[in-house]
C-alpha positions in Angstrom: -18.8 10.8 5.4 -15.1 10.4 6.1 -14.0 6.8 6.4 -13.0 5.6 9.9 -9.8 3.5 9.9 -8.4 1.6 12.9 -4.6 1.1 12.9 -3.4 -1.8 15.1 0.3 -1.9 15.6 2.5 -2.6 18.6 5.4 -0.4 17.5 4.8 3.2 18.5 6.7 4.8 15.7 5.1 2.7 13.0 1.6 3.1 14.4 1.8 6.9 14.5 3.4 7.1 11.1 0.6 5.0 9.5 -2.1 6.9 11.3 -0.5 10.2 10.3 -0.4 9.1 6.6 -4.0 8.1 6.7 -5.0 11.5 8.1 -2.9 13.2 5.4 -5.0 11.2 2.9 -8.2 12.6 4.5 -9.3 9.7 6.6 -10.3 9.5 10.3 -7.6 7.3 11.9 -7.8 5.7 15.3 -4.9 3.7 16.8 -4.4 0.9 19.3 -1.5 -1.3 20.2 -2.8 -4.8 20.3 -5.6 -7.1 19.0 -7.4 -7.2 22.4 -7.9 -3.4 22.5 -8.9 -3.4 18.8 -12.0 -5.3 19.7 -13.3 -2.3 21.7 -13.4 -0.3 18.4 -16.6 -1.5 16.7 -17.5 1.7 14.8 -14.9 1.6 12.1 -15.0 1.1 8.3 -11.5 -0.6 7.8 -8.9 -2.2 10.0 -5.2 -1.9 9.2 -3.2 -4.3 11.4 0.3 -5.6 11.7 0.6 -9.4 11.6 3.2 -10.0 14.2 2.3 -8.5 17.6 2.7 -9.7 21.2 -0.2 -11.8 22.3 -2.8 -12.4 19.7 -1.5 -12.0 16.2 -3.0 -9.9 13.4 -3.9 -13.1 11.6 -6.0 -14.2 14.6 -7.7 -10.8 14.7 -8.4 -10.9 11.0 -10.0 -14.4 11.2 -12.1 -13.2 14.1 -13.3 -10.2 12.2 -14.0 -12.3 9.1 -16.1 -14.6 11.2 -18.1 -12.0 13.0 -17.9 -8.9 10.8 -17.5 -10.2 7.2 -18.4 -6.7 5.9 -15.4 -5.1 7.7 -12.3 -5.3 5.5 -8.9 -6.0 7.1 -5.6 -4.9 5.5 -2.6 -6.8 6.8 0.8 -5.2 7.1 3.5 -7.8 6.4 7.3 -8.0 6.1 8.4 -7.7 2.5 8.6 -11.2 0.8 6.7 -13.0 3.6 4.7 -15.2 1.2 3.6 -17.6 4.0 2.0 -14.7 5.9 0.2 -13.7 2.7 -1.1 -17.2 2.2 -2.3 -17.5 5.8 -3.8 -14.0 5.6 -5.9 -15.0 2.5 -7.2 -18.0 4.4 -8.0 -15.7 7.4 -10.1 -13.5 5.2 -7.8 -10.5 4.6 -9.0 -7.9 2.1 -5.5 -6.7 1.1 -1.8 -6.6 2.1 0.9 -3.9 2.5 4.5 -5.1 2.4 6.7 -3.0 4.7 8.1 -0.5 3.9 5.2 0.8 1.9 4.6 4.3 0.3 1.8 6.7 0.9 0.4 5.8 -2.6 0.5 2.1 -1.7 -1.4 2.8 1.5 -4.0 5.0 -0.3 -4.5 2.4 -3.0 -5.1 -0.4 -0.5 -7.5 1.7 1.5 -9.4 2.6 -1.7 -9.8 -1.0 -2.7 -10.9 -1.9 0.8 -13.6 0.8 0.8 -14.9 -0.4 -2.6 -15.1 -3.9 -1.2 -17.0 -2.6 1.9 -19.4 -0.7 -0.4 -20.0 -3.8 -2.5 -20.7 -5.9 0.6 -23.1 -3.3 1.9 -25.0 -3.3 -1.4 -25.1 -7.1 -1.4 -26.4 -7.2 2.2 -29.2 -4.7 1.3 -30.2 -6.9 -1.6 -30.1 -10.0 0.6 -32.3 -8.3 3.1 -35.0 -7.8 0.5 -34.7 -11.1 -1.2 -36.8 -14.1 -0.5 -35.0 -16.8 1.5 -31.3 -16.9 2.5 -28.2 -17.2 0.5 -28.1 -20.5 -1.5 -26.3 -23.2 0.4 -23.6 -25.1 -1.4 -24.9 -28.7 -1.6 -22.8 -31.3 0.1 -20.4 -28.8 1.7 -20.0 -28.8 5.5 -17.9 -26.2 7.4 -18.0 -22.6 8.5 -14.4 -21.7 8.8 -13.3 -18.5 7.0 -11.5 -20.4 4.3 -14.6 -22.5 3.5 -16.9 -19.5 3.5 -14.5 -18.0 0.9 -14.6 -21.2 -1.1 -18.4 -21.4 -1.0 -18.6 -17.8 -2.2 -16.3 -18.7 -5.1 -18.5 -21.7 -6.0 -21.6 -19.5 -6.1 -19.8 -16.9 -8.2 -18.6 -19.3 -10.9 -21.5 -21.7 -11.0 -23.4 -20.0 -13.9 -20.4 -19.3 -16.0 -19.9 -21.7 -18.9 -16.1 -21.7 -19.0 -14.1 -24.7 -17.6 -13.2 -25.0 -13.9 -10.0 -26.6 -12.6 -10.5 -27.9 -9.0 -7.2 -28.7 -7.2 -6.3 -29.9 -3.8 -4.9 -32.9 -1.9 -6.4 -36.3 -2.2 -9.5 -36.6 -0.1 -10.4 -32.9 0.0 -13.7 -33.5 -1.8 -13.0 -32.3 -5.4 -16.0 -34.2 -6.8 -18.3 -32.9 -4.1 -17.4 -29.4 -5.2 -17.8 -30.2 -8.9 -21.3 -31.5 -8.1 -22.0 -28.4 -6.1 -21.0 -26.2 -9.1 -23.3 -28.2 -11.3 -26.2 -28.1 -8.8 -26.0 -24.3 -8.5 -25.8 -23.8 -12.2 -28.5 -23.4 -14.8 -27.4 -26.9 -16.0 -28.7 -28.5 -12.8 -31.6 -30.3 -14.5 -29.2 -31.9 -17.1 -26.7 -34.8 -16.5 -23.7 -34.7 -14.3 -21.2 -37.3 -15.7 -17.9 -38.2 -14.0 -14.9 -39.9 -15.6 -11.8 -40.8 -13.6 -8.9 -40.5 -16.1 -6.6 -42.5 -13.8 -8.9 -45.5 -13.5 -8.9 -46.5 -17.2 -6.2 -48.0 -19.4 -4.9 -45.6 -22.1 -6.4 -47.7 -24.9 -9.9 -47.4 -23.5 -10.1 -43.8 -22.3 -10.4 -42.3 -25.8 -13.4 -44.4 -26.5 -14.9 -43.5 -23.1 -14.4 -39.8 -23.8 -15.5 -39.5 -27.4 -17.4 -42.7 -28.1 -16.9 -45.2 -30.8 -18.7 -46.7 -33.8 -19.7 -50.4 -34.0 -16.7 -52.4 -35.4 -14.2 -49.5 -34.8 -11.9 -52.0 -33.0 -12.0 -55.6 -31.7 -14.8 -55.9 -29.2 -16.7 -52.8 -30.3 -19.9 -54.7 -31.0 -22.2 -51.7 -30.9 -22.1 -47.9 -31.0 -21.0 -46.2 -27.8 -21.8 -42.5 -27.2 -19.0 -41.6 -24.8 -19.1 -39.3 -21.8 -19.2 -36.0 -23.8 -22.5 -37.0 -25.3 -23.7 -38.7 -22.1 -23.3 -35.3 -20.4 -25.0 -33.3 -23.2 -26.5 -30.1 -21.8 -24.9 -30.7 -18.4 -21.5 -31.0 -16.7 -18.7 -33.4 -17.5 -16.3 -33.9 -14.5 -12.8 -35.2 -15.5 -11.2 -36.4 -12.4 -7.4 -36.9 -12.2 -6.9 -35.1 -15.4 -3.2 -35.1 -14.9 -3.2 -38.9 -15.6 -4.6 -38.4 -19.1 -2.2 -39.7 -21.8 -0.3 -36.9 -23.4 -1.3 -38.0 -26.9 -5.0 -37.8 -26.0 -4.7 -34.3 -24.5 -4.7 -32.6 -28.0 -8.0 -34.3 -28.9 -9.5 -33.2 -25.6 -8.4 -29.6 -26.2 -9.9 -29.6 -29.6 -13.2 -31.1 -28.3 -13.4 -28.3 -25.7 -12.5 -25.5 -28.2 -14.6 -26.8 -31.1 -17.5 -28.0 -28.9 -17.6 -31.2 -30.9 -16.3 -34.7 -30.8 -15.4 -37.4 -33.4 -16.1 -40.9 -32.2 -13.4 -43.5 -32.8 -14.0 -45.2 -36.1 -15.9 -42.3 -37.7 -15.1 -39.3 -39.8 -17.9 -36.9 -38.9 -18.0 -34.4 -36.0 -20.9 -34.4 -33.5 -21.7 -31.1 -31.8 -21.7 -31.1 -28.0 -22.8 -28.7 -25.3 -21.1 -29.5 -22.0 -19.5 -27.6 -19.2 -16.1 -29.1 -18.2 -15.0 -29.3 -14.6 -11.6 -31.0 -14.2 -9.7 -32.0 -11.1 -6.2 -32.9 -10.1 -4.3 -33.6 -6.9 -1.0 -33.3 -8.9 0.4 -29.8 -9.7 -0.4 -29.5 -13.4 1.9 -26.6 -13.8 4.8 -28.7 -12.7 3.7 -31.4 -15.1 3.4 -28.9 -17.9 6.9 -27.5 -17.1 8.3 -31.1 -17.4 6.5 -31.8 -20.6 4.0 -34.3 -19.2 0.9 -32.1 -19.6 0.1 -29.7 -22.4 0.4 -26.1 -21.4 -2.4 -25.0 -23.9 -4.8 -27.6 -22.4 -3.9 -26.3 -18.9 -4.6 -22.7 -19.8 -8.0 -23.8 -21.3 -9.0 -25.9 -18.3 -8.0 -23.3 -15.7 -10.2 -20.4 -16.9 -11.5 -20.6 -13.4 -9.6 -22.3 -10.5 -10.8 -23.6 -7.2 -8.0 -24.6 -4.8 -9.4 -26.7 -2.0 -7.7 -26.4 1.5 -6.6 -29.5 3.4 -8.6 -30.5 6.4 -5.8 -29.4 8.7 -6.2 -25.9 7.4 -9.8 -25.7 8.2 -9.7 -25.4 12.0 -13.0 -26.4 13.8 -14.5 -27.7 10.5 -13.1 -31.1 11.5 -15.6 -31.2 14.4 -18.5 -30.0 12.2 -17.7 -32.7 9.6 -17.3 -35.4 12.2 -20.7 -34.6 13.7 -22.2 -34.5 10.2 -20.9 -37.9 9.4 -22.1 -39.3 12.8 -25.6 -38.1 11.9 -25.6 -39.2 8.3 -23.7 -42.4 8.0 -25.9 -45.2 6.6 -26.8 -48.0 9.1 -25.3 -45.9 12.0 -28.3 -46.6 14.3 -29.2 -44.0 16.9 -27.5 -40.5 16.5 -24.1 -40.2 18.3 -22.4 -37.2 19.8 -18.7 -36.4 20.3 -17.4 -36.4 23.8 -14.8 -33.8 24.8 -11.8 -36.3 24.6 -12.9 -37.2 21.1 -13.1 -33.6 20.0 -9.6 -32.9 21.4 -8.2 -36.0 19.6 -9.8 -35.0 16.3 -8.3 -31.5 16.6 -4.9 -32.9 17.4 -4.6 -35.2 14.4 -3.2 -33.9 11.1 -5.6 -35.8 8.8 -3.3 -36.5 5.9 -6.2 -38.3 4.1 -8.4 -35.2 4.6 -12.2 -35.4 4.6 -12.2 -38.9 3.2 -10.1 -40.2 6.0 -12.3 -38.4 8.6 -15.4 -40.0 7.1 -13.8 -43.5 7.3 -12.6 -42.8 10.8 -16.2 -41.9 11.9 -17.5 -45.0 10.2 -15.0 -47.2 12.1 -15.8 -45.4 15.4 -19.5 -46.0 15.1 -19.0 -49.6 14.2 -16.8 -50.2 17.3 -18.7 -48.2 19.9 -21.9 -49.1 21.7 -22.2 -45.8 23.5 -24.2 -42.8 22.4 -21.2 -40.6 23.2 -18.0 -41.2 21.3 -14.8 -40.6 23.2 -11.1 -40.6 22.1 -10.9 -44.4 22.9 -13.4 -45.1 20.2 -11.4 -43.4 17.4 -8.9 -45.2 15.1 -5.5 -46.0 16.6 -3.5 -43.5 14.6 -5.8 -40.7 15.9 -5.5 -41.8 19.5 -1.7 -42.0 19.2 -1.6 -38.5 17.8 -3.7 -37.3 20.7 -1.5 -39.1 23.2 1.7 -37.7 21.6 0.4 -34.1 21.8 -0.7 -34.6 25.4 -1.5 -31.4 27.2 -0.4 -29.4 24.2 -3.7 -30.3 22.6 -5.4 -27.9 24.9 -3.5 -25.2 23.2 -4.2 -26.4 19.7 -7.6 -24.8 19.7 -8.8 -23.0 22.8 -11.9 -21.8 20.8 -13.0 -25.4 20.4 -12.7 -26.0 24.2 -14.7 -22.9 24.9 -17.3 -23.8 22.4 -17.6 -27.3 23.9 -18.0 -25.9 27.4 -20.7 -23.5 26.3 -22.6 -26.2 24.5 -22.5 -28.5 27.5 -23.7 -25.8 29.9 -26.5 -24.8 27.6 -27.6 -28.5 27.4 -27.4 -28.8 31.2 -29.6 -25.7 31.7 -32.1 -26.7 29.1 -31.2 -23.8 26.8 -31.8 -21.2 29.6 -29.3 -18.5 28.5 -29.5 -16.5 31.7 -28.7 -19.5 33.8 -26.0 -20.6 31.4 -24.4 -17.2 31.5 -24.5 -17.3 35.4 -22.8 -20.7 35.5 -20.2 -19.6 32.9 -19.4 -16.5 35.0 -20.2 -14.1 32.1 -23.0 -11.7 31.3 -25.7 -12.5 28.8 -24.4 -10.1 26.2 -21.0 -11.8 26.2 -22.7 -15.2 26.0 -24.7 -14.1 23.0 -21.6 -12.8 21.3 -19.7 -16.1 21.9 -22.7 -18.2 20.7 -22.7 -16.2 17.5 -18.9 -16.4 17.1 -18.9 -20.2 17.6 -22.2 -20.7 15.8 -23.7 -22.4 18.8 -27.5 -23.1 18.6 -29.7 -22.6 21.6 
């Protein structure tokens, strides 16, 4: 059957040119001029959309499709050299990109790749329908934004490989949580997970902690010490802040990884090891390598697989999901708490430079200071309240989806989960309510 492709482009000439090219390639092309009208076309196999359009952008359309129709590939048309648009498009779930001006062969190749992706997704969905249970959750990971769904898929894909993984991201993004998730989903899950913070130990101690030492190897070495490589035997060794490892020790680490053996300090023999390495860094290791502060050969070895974690400010409504998770799971928090609307707006308005770790600490402080079941903006840390106050009414435009989701949740609570009555009070029909509940992942 001929693939059906929807072209979304506000410029009449470009829209018709792309559609004509697709028809020349043998595809069934349909056109529309904006994201709003694109949503009326549900029976298509691929969407090709411009990024910059009046009203809703192609990025927003792409994110919406990724959230509601993950099997439907979206190809974004971008201005040549617009690397920021490409970065944002990847986070929104785009399948491919076409830099304007593009040739007929470029268009055909992108569509071909998108069709292959759709066919793979269809096969996976069919397998999932016949499998027992649902897709394995990623332990410890909270968030349903498109970028986090992509990260979760990546974790599942690489979990059972044996090659090293390099996890990067800003401080507080949860690098160790993802390292533990990789271990928990791997076939090494029943073996040890051992973590070593390379920045927390003096240079003269870290070698011994890594490879172990023999009794009498140095002053104070009263007995044999196995080291973390042997402690993690059969399992996963997590090397946090790997960029802080002394340069002179990096060669020994590289050899241990490549030879699968270690030589404890004060000995001459090699001991075989079987560990999977997951390393993490909030520093840009490539910049350190370029400046001679980190070995390029070790970087290449550690980055066989890479997992780049997004900052919390890039994760949209995940901040609310995480906040609610912390409220319900903090130790000694007492009765469960809920977020009031002012608190939700304040959380969305703040930039969270400390990422998930800062949010967790903020929720801990809010619970300690509040006696009410419902947390409002006034219960949040001062820096969060000040950001909310500074944004003022602009906060309402930060995330209209969050406001709509909050409103739907409140009406559903007030109607006892009666969807027909909730739809009536919201002024929409039941079908629209179901669609919005699915989009915002509202239970009820």
